[in-house]
N, C-alpha and C positions, 0 to 999 in steps of 0.2 A: 658242235660246241666251240666256243671261242678259244678256250684254253687248250694248250697242248698237254700231252701226258706229263712231261716234267713239271709244268706249271701247276697241274693238279696235285702232284706229289708235294710241291711246296706249300700249296694252300691247305691241304689236309694235314700236313706235318705241323704247320703253325697252330692249327686248331687243336690237334692232339697234345701238343707240347704245353699249351696253356692249361688244358684240362689236367694233365699230369702234374704241372706245377701247383695247381690248386689242391690236388689230392695230396701231394707231398707236404704242403704247408699245413693242411688239415691234420695229416698224420703227425707232423712235428708238434702240433698243438696238443694232440692226444698223448704223445710220449712225455711232453713236459708238463702235462696236466694244466695247460693254460687255455682256458675257454676262449679268451679273446683272440688268440692266434687261430684257433679252430674256426671262429666266426670270420676271420679274415679270409681263410681258405674258401669258405662258403660265399663270401662276398665277391670272389672272382668268378663265380658261376654265371652271372648275367652276361658278362663279356664272352664267356665260352659259348653260351646259347646264341648270342648275337653272331658269332662266327659261322654258325650253321645256317643262319639266314643268308649270309654272304655266299656260302657254298651253294645254297638253293638258288640264289640269284644268278650265279654263274652257270648252274645246271640248266636254267631256263634260257641260256644264251643272252642274259641281261635283258630279257623281254618282260619281266615282271618287276617294275620299279618299286612296287609295294614291299617286296622282300627287302630291298635295300633300305627303304624308309623305316621298316620295322627294326632292322638291325641298328639303325641310328638311335631309335627310341630306347631299345633294350640296352645299348651301350651307354646311353645317357644315365639311365638308372644304375647301370653297372659302375659307372664312375662315382656316382653318389654313394653307392654301397662301399666301394673301396675307401672313400674319404671318411665315411662314418666308422668303418672298421678300424682305420688308422687312428682316428680320434679316440676310439674306445681303448686301444692299446696305450695311447699316450697318457690317458687318465691314470693308468696303473703304474707308469714309470715315473711320472713327476706331474705335479699339479699344473694344469694349463691356466694361464692368467684368465680372469673372468672376462676381460676385454677381448682377448684372443678367441676364447671359446664362443663368445657372443657373436663376434664377427663371422666366424666359421659357420655357425648355425644360421645367421642371417643370409650368408651367401647361398647356403643350401636351400633356404626357403624361397629366395628370389629366383634361383635357377630352377626350382621345382615347379614354377608356373610358366612354362614355355608359351610364348606368344609371338606374334609377328611384329617385331620391332622394325621401324623404318621401312615398312612395306616388304620386308624380306619374307620368303616362304618359310612356313613354320618348321619344316624339317631342316632347313638350312640353319634356322635359329637354334634348334635343338642340338645340331652338330657343333655350333659355336659354343653354346653353353656347356656342352659335354666336355669340350676342350678346356674351358676355364676350370671346371670342377676337377678334371684329371690333373691339370697343372697344380692346383691347390693340394691335391692328394700327394703329388710328387714332392712338393716342398715339405709337407708334414712328414712324409716318409723319411726324408733326410734328417729332420729334427729327431724323429724316433730312432733312427740308426745311430745318431750321435749320443743319445741318452742311454740306449740299451742295445749293445751289440749282440745280445743273445736271442733277439727276436728274429732278425733276418741276417743273412750273410751279405757281405758287400756286393757279391755277384748278383744276388737277387735284386737288390736295390738298383744296381746298374742296369739290370734287365728291364725294370719298369721305366727307367729313364731313357733307355735306348729306343723305346717306342717313339720318342720325339724325333729321333733320327729317321725312323721308318716313315713317319708322317711327312717330314720335310722332303725326303727323297721322293716319296710318292707324289707330292704336289709338283715337284720339279719334273718328274717323269710324265705326269699328266700334261704339263706344258709342252714338253718335247714331243710327246705322242700326237697331240692334237694340233699344235701350232707349227711345229717344225716338220714332223714326219707325215702329217696329213691324215692321221687315223681319226675316226669318229669319236672314239673313247680310248682310254688307256687299256681297257680289256682287249681291244682289237690289236694292240701292239704287244704281242706275246713276249718279246724280248724284254722290253722295259717294264711290263707288268710283272714278269717273273723276277726281275732284278729288285723291284720295289718290295714285292711280297717276301722275298728271301730275307730281307732285313727284319721283318716281323718274326720270321722263323728263328733268326738269331736271337732276338730279344726274348722270345718265349723260352728258348733253350737255355738262355742265361738264367732266367727265373727258376726253371725246373732244376738245373744243375746246382744252383745256389742253395735251393731248398734241400736237395739231396745231401749236399755237403754239410749243411747245418744239422741234419739228422745224424749223419755219420759222426760229426764232432760231438754231439750230445751223447750218443751211444758209447763213444770212446771214453768220454769223461766219466760216464756212469760206471762203465766196466772197470775203470781205474780206481774207483773208490773202494 
């Protein structure tokens, strides 16, 4: 296998942390009796499933590209799910302007029809569209956090945003591994691969801890009444 044991620990931890974060957010929705928060927790599941395709890809020593392509497709729909779940919560906190809501839905409809633009490979296109949808989700998440601080903790919101740091560092590490250090792929450079993946572990841990804090805060407020 391409990955060392410590690197496997990092990869498995990041997958488990995202799943735990989803479960905690779902539990918080049950405690607060807010169905839209429970739906947000469920909306995190596609990304969690996609992470296991990545693990399968590494188990195959990166020899089955279809697993990587499938993870991209699943994560694309996962980003759409997060965006829709956030819009659903926003509707209950304050009315979204008709124009803003129409633009958001139009963006989803457009990105929901992946095709090969400018001759690019369809899976590369899906990856790019997924990034656009996820960025839209992040912006709306900030809007939601400003309107209603009872939905998510600041740490959870920061964790979702920290994924951008993971992506940026991963791209830079890919360049260093392939263009500077001479490896075929980032997976072959165990040091840089582990460094990049560890940032995803940090972001997922932030999401999970933030959700746990929100549960503890709610339980404390309930007990104090």
